[in-house]
Every structure is written in C-alpha cells, then in structure tokens.
Z-matrix of the N, CA and C atoms (Angstrom, degrees):
N
C 1 1.446
C 2 1.523 1 109.96
N 3 1.291 2 117.13 1 123.62
C 4 1.454 3 122.10 2 179.86
C 5 1.522 4 109.60 3 -79.89
N 6 1.319 5 114.83 4 132.64
C 7 1.460 6 120.44 5 177.05
C 8 1.524 7 107.56 6 -88.80
N 9 1.309 8 115.87 7 129.97
C 10 1.457 9 122.56 8 -176.83
C 11 1.527 10 109.96 9 -99.39
N 12 1.329 11 115.42 10 160.43
C 13 1.467 12 121.28 11 177.01
C 14 1.528 13 109.61 12 -55.07
N 15 1.312 14 117.75 13 -39.08
C 16 1.473 15 121.09 14 -179.75
C 17 1.525 16 111.18 15 -61.49
N 18 1.328 17 118.05 16 -36.75
C 19 1.467 18 121.19 17 177.95
C 20 1.532 19 110.33 18 -63.55
N 21 1.331 20 115.05 19 -45.42
C 22 1.465 21 120.47 20 -179.40
C 23 1.528 22 109.78 21 -65.88
N 24 1.326 23 116.75 22 -43.28
C 25 1.469 24 120.30 23 179.82
C 26 1.528 25 111.80 24 -63.63
N 27 1.316 26 117.62 25 -40.03
C 28 1.469 27 119.96 26 177.98
C 29 1.526 28 110.70 27 -61.79
N 30 1.318 29 116.83 28 -43.07
C 31 1.469 30 120.47 29 178.31
C 32 1.527 31 110.39 30 -66.10
N 33 1.329 32 117.67 31 -38.91
C 34 1.465 33 121.46 32 179.12
C 35 1.529 34 110.95 33 -67.06
N 36 1.331 35 116.77 34 -39.80
C 37 1.478 36 119.88 35 177.68
C 38 1.526 37 110.98 36 -63.69
N 39 1.326 38 116.00 37 -40.55
C 40 1.456 39 120.42 38 178.22
C 41 1.531 40 110.48 39 -62.17
N 42 1.328 41 116.16 40 -45.25
C 43 1.463 42 120.34 41 178.86
C 44 1.523 43 110.77 42 -62.70
N 45 1.326 44 116.88 43 -45.75
C 46 1.464 45 121.07 44 -179.81
C 47 1.526 46 111.09 45 -59.46
N 48 1.323 47 116.48 46 -41.27
C 49 1.470 48 120.18 47 179.37
C 50 1.527 49 111.07 48 -63.34
N 51 1.331 50 116.92 49 -43.51
C 52 1.467 51 120.47 50 -179.33
C 53 1.526 52 111.74 51 -66.62
N 54 1.343 53 116.60 52 -31.70
C 55 1.469 54 120.35 53 180.00
C 56 1.526 55 112.21 54 -91.78
N 57 1.339 56 115.68 55 -6.65
C 58 1.466 57 121.96 56 -179.97
C 59 1.525 58 111.71 57 59.62
N 60 1.346 59 115.22 58 47.94
C 61 1.464 60 122.43 59 177.38
C 62 1.529 61 108.39 60 -131.99
N 63 1.340 62 116.96 61 161.01
C 64 1.461 63 118.81 62 174.79
C 65 1.531 64 110.66 63 -65.15
N 66 1.313 65 117.09 64 149.30
C 67 1.466 66 120.96 65 -178.67
C 68 1.525 67 110.72 66 -60.48
N 69 1.318 68 118.48 67 -29.76
C 70 1.469 69 120.82 68 179.01
C 71 1.530 70 111.98 69 -65.39
N 72 1.333 71 116.85 70 -17.62
C 73 1.466 72 120.37 71 174.54
C 74 1.519 73 111.45 72 -75.85
N 75 1.321 74 116.31 73 -19.45
C 76 1.463 75 121.99 74 -175.80
C 77 1.519 76 112.06 75 -96.64
N 78 1.331 77 117.44 76 -39.03
C 79 1.466 78 119.25 77 -170.97
C 80 1.521 79 111.57 78 -147.69
N 81 1.329 80 114.11 79 147.45
C 82 1.469 81 123.02 80 170.25
C 83 1.518 82 106.89 81 -140.55
N 84 1.317 83 116.37 82 156.63
C 85 1.457 84 120.93 83 179.97
C 86 1.527 85 112.26 84 -113.34
N 87 1.344 86 116.33 85 10.86
C 88 1.463 87 121.51 86 172.42
C 89 1.525 88 107.85 87 -159.33
N 90 1.340 89 115.58 88 159.27
C 91 1.467 90 119.79 89 178.35
C 92 1.526 91 107.91 90 -64.07
N 93 1.324 92 116.66 91 133.26
C 94 1.461 93 120.33 92 -176.48
C 95 1.516 94 113.05 93 -121.87
N 96 1.336 95 118.16 94 -11.66
C 97 1.457 96 121.66 95 177.34
C 98 1.520 97 107.69 96 -163.48
N 99 1.317 98 116.05 97 174.55
C 100 1.461 99 119.64 98 176.14
C 101 1.520 100 109.63 99 -60.96
N 102 1.311 101 115.89 100 136.52
C 103 1.463 102 123.89 101 179.87
C 104 1.519 103 112.46 102 57.15
N 105 1.315 104 115.21 103 43.22
C 106 1.459 105 119.96 104 176.93
C 107 1.522 106 110.34 105 -93.57
N 108 1.308 107 114.47 106 157.49
C 109 1.457 108 122.52 107 177.14
C 110 1.518 109 107.66 108 -113.12
N 111 1.315 110 115.31 109 138.89
C 112 1.460 111 118.45 110 177.76
C 113 1.519 112 110.05 111 -149.02
N 114 1.328 113 114.77 112 171.02
C 115 1.467 114 122.41 113 -175.78
C 116 1.518 115 109.02 114 -118.95
N 117 1.324 116 115.06 115 138.65
C 118 1.469 117 121.70 116 169.91
C 119 1.524 118 107.43 117 -122.19
N 120 1.326 119 115.54 118 143.57
C 121 1.464 120 120.96 119 176.79
C 122 1.518 121 106.88 120 -115.99
N 123 1.322 122 115.27 121 125.37
C 124 1.467 123 121.19 122 -179.70
C 125 1.526 124 107.76 123 -133.16
N 126 1.326 125 115.69 124 92.66
C 127 1.457 126 120.07 125 -176.67
C 128 1.518 127 109.88 126 64.78
N 129 1.334 128 116.77 127 -118.94
C 130 1.468 129 121.82 128 178.11
C 131 1.522 130 112.49 129 -89.45
N 132 1.336 131 117.03 130 -5.08
C 133 1.465 132 120.58 131 -177.53
C 134 1.519 133 111.04 132 -91.07
N 135 1.322 134 115.45 133 129.35
C 136 1.459 135 122.64 134 173.26
C 137 1.525 136 106.40 135 -107.79
N 138 1.323 137 116.60 136 120.28
C 139 1.466 138 122.30 137 -177.06
C 140 1.520 139 109.34 138 -106.50
N 141 1.323 140 116.13 139 127.32
C 142 1.468 141 123.63 140 172.64
C 143 1.514 142 105.06 141 -105.52
N 144 1.331 143 116.86 142 118.39
C 145 1.460 144 121.51 143 -170.36
C 146 1.520 145 109.99 144 -125.89
N 147 1.328 146 115.24 145 138.28
C 148 1.457 147 121.86 146 171.84
C 149 1.529 148 106.47 147 -111.64
N 150 1.334 149 115.69 148 126.59
C 151 1.457 150 121.03 149 179.47
C 152 1.520 151 109.41 150 -119.64
N 153 1.327 152 115.53 151 143.70
C 154 1.456 153 119.14 152 175.98
C 155 1.520 154 108.76 153 -103.74
N 156 1.303 155 116.24 154 -154.24
C 157 1.465 156 120.91 155 -176.50
C 158 1.525 157 111.64 156 -51.02
N 159 1.319 158 115.20 157 141.65
C 160 1.459 159 123.75 158 177.90
C 161 1.532 160 111.93 159 59.43
N 162 1.339 161 116.69 160 23.80
C 163 1.455 162 120.66 161 175.87
C 164 1.517 163 115.11 162 74.11
N 165 1.341 164 118.02 163 12.24
C 166 1.467 165 121.20 164 179.79
C 167 1.517 166 109.82 165 -68.34
N 168 1.316 167 116.55 166 122.41
C 169 1.462 168 122.47 167 -177.02
C 170 1.528 169 110.58 168 -70.82
N 171 1.335 170 116.25 169 131.66
C 172 1.468 171 120.58 170 177.83
C 173 1.525 172 112.34 171 -117.18
N 174 1.325 173 116.92 172 -17.71
C 175 1.462 174 119.71 173 179.98
C 176 1.528 175 109.00 174 -156.22
N 177 1.339 176 114.88 175 143.03
C 178 1.462 177 119.98 176 177.74
C 179 1.528 178 108.03 177 -146.00
N 180 1.316 179 115.02 178 135.00
C 181 1.461 180 122.55 179 170.92
C 182 1.517 181 106.85 180 -122.55
N 183 1.325 182 116.17 181 145.41
C 184 1.460 183 120.60 182 -179.98
C 185 1.524 184 108.79 183 -128.60
N 186 1.318 185 115.41 184 136.37
C 187 1.455 186 121.71 185 177.29
C 188 1.522 187 108.95 186 -142.74
N 189 1.307 188 115.73 187 163.79
C 190 1.470 189 122.23 188 172.23
C 191 1.527 190 109.80 189 -108.89
N 192 1.320 191 116.64 190 3.20
C 193 1.454 192 122.84 191 -171.31
C 194 1.524 193 110.36 192 -112.33
N 195 1.314 194 117.16 193 117.51
C 196 1.462 195 121.48 194 -179.25
C 197 1.522 196 111.26 195 -61.48
N 198 1.324 197 118.27 196 -38.73
C 199 1.470 198 120.56 197 179.49
C 200 1.530 199 111.04 198 -62.37
N 201 1.326 200 116.77 199 -39.42
C 202 1.467 201 119.40 200 178.83
C 203 1.535 202 110.55 201 -65.67
N 204 1.322 203 117.30 202 -42.89
C 205 1.465 204 120.49 203 176.23
C 206 1.522 205 110.52 204 -59.22
N 207 1.321 206 116.42 205 -44.94
C 208 1.460 207 119.76 206 -179.18
C 209 1.522 208 111.11 207 -64.74
N 210 1.330 209 117.05 208 -33.95
C 211 1.465 210 120.27 209 176.05
C 212 1.527 211 109.82 210 -62.46
N 213 1.324 212 116.96 211 -46.33
C 214 1.470 213 119.95 212 178.63
C 215 1.521 214 111.11 213 -59.21
N 216 1.327 215 116.53 214 -43.40
C 217 1.463 216 120.48 215 178.68
C 218 1.526 217 111.04 216 -65.53
N 219 1.327 218 116.28 217 -39.69
C 220 1.467 219 120.48 218 -179.66
C 221 1.515 220 111.33 219 -63.03
N 222 1.318 221 117.17 220 -43.45
C 223 1.469 222 120.45 221 179.25
C 224 1.523 223 109.89 222 -60.96
N 225 1.313 224 115.99 223 -42.35
C 226 1.460 225 119.86 224 -179.07
C 227 1.536 226 111.81 225 -66.67
N 228 1.323 227 116.83 226 -51.24
C 229 1.465 228 119.69 227 -175.44
C 230 1.527 229 110.83 228 -66.55
N 231 1.325 230 118.40 229 -38.00
C 232 1.467 231 119.66 230 179.46
C 233 1.524 232 111.33 231 -71.73
N 234 1.330 233 117.86 232 -31.25
C 235 1.469 234 120.15 233 173.71
C 236 1.528 235 109.66 234 -62.92
N 237 1.339 236 116.54 235 -46.54
C 238 1.465 237 120.64 236 178.54
C 239 1.525 238 111.05 237 -61.31
N 240 1.336 239 116.33 238 -42.25
C 241 1.463 240 120.11 239 179.91
C 242 1.531 241 111.25 240 -65.65
N 243 1.325 242 116.87 241 -41.61
C 244 1.465 243 120.93 242 179.70
C 245 1.527 244 110.64 243 -66.59
N 246 1.327 245 116.83 244 -37.29
C 247 1.473 246 120.38 245 177.46
C 248 1.522 247 110.92 246 -65.47
N 249 1.335 248 116.79 247 -43.23
C 250 1.469 249 121.02 248 177.64
C 251 1.523 250 110.40 249 -63.79
N 252 1.337 251 116.53 250 -40.58
C 253 1.464 252 121.16 251 176.83
C 254 1.536 253 109.71 252 -59.89
N 255 1.332 254 117.15 253 -44.41
C 256 1.461 255 121.27 254 -179.76
C 257 1.517 256 111.98 255 -61.68
N 258 1.328 257 117.11 256 -42.01
C 259 1.473 258 120.35 257 178.58
C 260 1.522 259 110.76 258 -65.17
N 261 1.334 260 116.33 259 -40.14
C 262 1.470 261 120.01 260 179.19
C 263 1.532 262 110.18 261 -64.26
N 264 1.336 263 116.35 262 -43.42
C 265 1.467 264 120.02 263 178.88
C 266 1.521 265 110.63 264 -61.75
N 267 1.331 266 116.44 265 -40.92
C 268 1.471 267 120.99 266 -179.62
C 269 1.526 268 110.38 267 -63.84
N 270 1.342 269 117.06 268 -37.83
C 271 1.460 270 120.52 269 178.26
C 272 1.523 271 111.76 270 -70.91
N 273 1.339 272 116.67 271 -38.73
C 274 1.464 273 120.59 272 -179.32
C 275 1.529 274 112.10 273 -73.03
N 276 1.328 275 115.69 274 -36.04
C 277 1.465 276 121.18 275 -175.91
C 278 1.524 277 109.60 276 -130.15
N 279 1.355 278 117.58 277 72.10
C 280 1.467 279 120.01 278 -174.66
C 281 1.527 280 113.82 279 -61.88
N 282 1.318 281 116.87 280 -20.03
C 283 1.465 282 119.93 281 179.62
C 284 1.529 283 112.39 282 -76.92
N 285 1.315 284 116.83 283 -14.55
C 286 1.468 285 121.51 284 -178.99
C 287 1.526 286 109.63 285 -107.70
N 288 1.307 287 115.66 286 129.70
C 289 1.460 288 120.25 287 178.53
C 290 1.525 289 110.04 288 -84.13
N 291 1.335 290 116.30 289 131.74
C 292 1.457 291 121.56 290 174.17
C 293 1.525 292 106.33 291 -95.47
N 294 1.318 293 115.70 292 119.69
C 295 1.458 294 120.91 293 -175.53
C 296 1.522 295 111.64 294 -96.99
N 297 1.319 296 115.29 295 170.31
C 298 1.459 297 120.51 296 174.45
C 299 1.519 298 111.22 297 -60.88
N 300 1.313 299 116.76 298 -33.57
C 301 1.463 300 121.13 299 177.88
C 302 1.527 301 110.32 300 -65.71
N 303 1.330 302 116.61 301 -38.76
C 304 1.469 303 120.56 302 176.81
C 305 1.523 304 110.59 303 -62.98
N 306 1.335 305 115.94 304 -44.21
C 307 1.468 306 119.94 305 179.73
C 308 1.527 307 110.61 306 -65.85
N 309 1.328 308 117.66 307 -39.83
C 310 1.464 309 120.47 308 177.48
C 311 1.524 310 110.06 309 -61.99
N 312 1.323 311 117.43 310 -43.41
C 313 1.467 312 120.56 311 179.17
C 314 1.528 313 110.41 312 -59.75
N 315 1.322 314 116.46 313 -40.33
C 316 1.469 315 120.14 314 177.90
C 317 1.523 316 110.05 315 -66.33
N 318 1.334 317 117.46 316 -42.65
C 319 1.462 318 120.35 317 178.91
C 320 1.526 319 111.00 318 -62.42
N 321 1.318 320 117.37 319 -42.84
C 322 1.465 321 121.33 320 179.28
C 323 1.529 322 109.69 321 -62.82
N 324 1.326 323 116.73 322 -41.33
C 325 1.473 324 120.74 323 177.10
C 326 1.530 325 110.70 324 -59.01
N 327 1.331 326 116.97 325 -43.32
C 328 1.463 327 121.26 326 179.40
C 329 1.529 328 111.25 327 -68.04
N 330 1.328 329 117.08 328 -42.44
C 331 1.466 330 120.36 329 178.02
C 332 1.523 331 111.52 330 -62.33
N 333 1.334 332 116.99 331 -34.04
C 334 1.465 333 121.22 332 179.83
C 335 1.532 334 110.95 333 -62.23
N 336 1.333 335 117.43 334 -30.13
C 337 1.469 336 120.51 335 176.41
C 338 1.525 337 111.26 336 -63.23
N 339 1.325 338 115.67 337 -27.72
C 340 1.462 339 121.36 338 -174.66
C 341 1.512 340 112.56 339 -94.92
N 342 1.342 341 116.37 340 -47.01
C 343 1.459 342 120.86 341 -175.68
C 344 1.527 343 107.71 342 -166.10
N 345 1.301 344 116.27 343 117.83
C 346 1.463 345 120.69 344 -177.92
C 347 1.518 346 113.41 345 -57.85
N 348 1.331 347 117.35 346 -33.73
C 349 1.471 348 119.53 347 179.84
C 350 1.522 349 111.13 348 -69.72
N 351 1.335 350 117.72 349 -31.47
C 352 1.468 351 119.90 350 176.96
C 353 1.524 352 110.20 351 -67.64
N 354 1.320 353 117.25 352 -38.56
C 355 1.456 354 121.36 353 177.98
C 356 1.522 355 110.38 354 -64.59
N 357 1.325 356 116.64 355 -45.87
C 358 1.468 357 120.89 356 179.27
C 359 1.521 358 110.95 357 -62.40
N 360 1.314 359 116.99 358 -40.75
C 361 1.464 360 121.24 359 179.97
C 362 1.525 361 111.00 360 -64.11
N 363 1.324 362 117.75 361 -41.41
C 364 1.467 363 121.13 362 178.64
C 365 1.525 364 110.33 363 -61.90
N 366 1.318 365 116.83 364 -41.08
C 367 1.464 366 121.28 365 179.55
C 368 1.526 367 110.57 366 -65.11
N 369 1.324 368 117.01 367 -45.32
C 370 1.470 369 121.35 368 179.56
C 371 1.528 370 110.61 369 -62.65
N 372 1.336 371 116.89 370 -45.33
C 373 1.465 372 120.36 371 -179.90
C 374 1.518 373 111.06 372 -61.69
N 375 1.325 374 117.13 373 -40.24
C 376 1.464 375 120.48 374 176.89
C 377 1.524 376 110.77 375 -63.22
N 378 1.323 377 116.07 376 -46.39
C 379 1.471 378 119.93 377 179.89
C 380 1.521 379 111.28 378 -62.75
N 381 1.336 380 117.99 379 -41.13
C 382 1.468 381 121.62 380 178.91
C 383 1.525 382 110.87 381 -64.19
N 384 1.334 383 116.75 382 -41.29
C 385 1.456 384 121.12 383 -178.05
C 386 1.527 385 112.02 384 -66.52
N 387 1.324 386 116.22 385 -28.39
C 388 1.466 387 119.97 386 -177.31
C 389 1.529 388 113.31 387 -104.79
N 390 1.310 389 118.54 388 2.45
C 391 1.474 390 120.14 389 -176.34
C 392 1.516 391 111.99 390 -69.35
N 393 1.341 392 119.22 391 -30.38
C 394 1.472 393 119.59 392 -178.71
C 395 1.517 394 111.31 393 -79.49
N 396 1.321 395 118.43 394 -16.53
C 397 1.465 396 120.49 395 -177.26
C 398 1.520 397 111.80 396 -61.16
N 399 1.317 398 117.62 397 -30.47
C 400 1.462 399 120.71 398 -177.65
C 401 1.518 400 112.35 399 -118.62
N 402 1.348 401 117.22 400 3.88
C 403 1.453 402 120.65 401 -175.52
C 404 1.438 403 112.29 402 -96.00
C-alpha cells in the first residue's frame, strides 16, 4: 500500500492538534532553513531527512511505516518544545537552573499526549544512555 502525502499530512495535523502547535512545527516536505528536518515520500518509502546549510543532507532514515515516521517526528518536535520550555523557564526564574533531566521530563510529558509507548521509550533510551556514567 502506497502512503500518500494526504496520509502523512492527516497524521501530522493530528499530532499538531494534540501538541497544540501549528502543523508546520511538525512536518515539512523540503529543507526550509539550516539544520532543518523534512520528509520525502518515494513510493512506499518514507524518508526523514536532516539537512544543514545549503540543503546538504547530513542524516536520512527510511521506513515503510507511517507510525514509525510519526514517532521520529514526534521525538524531534517534542525535543524542540521541551528545549523552548526550558529556555522560557530559565528566563522567568533565573535563580533556578533548568537541567537536562527537567527538559527530558517535559519531553516525556509531551510524548505521552501522543503515544504512551513513545514516552516510555524516550525514558528508557535516556536511562540507557546515562547508565554507564555512574556504573
């Protein structure tokens, strides 16, 4: 079954609504700035691409599964949202330090709005990445 742009857009609109952000915060179909992420659809292949200056590709993932693509987009958009939240908190409360753990907690909270398994996976991946630091 070929996935159409309309299928991807419907999923992106749903995600944007749940996160209360514009759909353009969730998805693009071409590079729009330095270090932007965008999606290309080629038949059954869904490409998640990161481009740097002048549109030079630095990373590409390919899937045939719309849910997997949406997971990749969700991780990215919630990371950006959690980072923006952290900067806002730091500006509002300069006496309080916002840590990476605080930002992760915010990202997990946002991912939980979309899919509980995505939130759990983000937490596990964070714990795995930091388990050797104290082991």
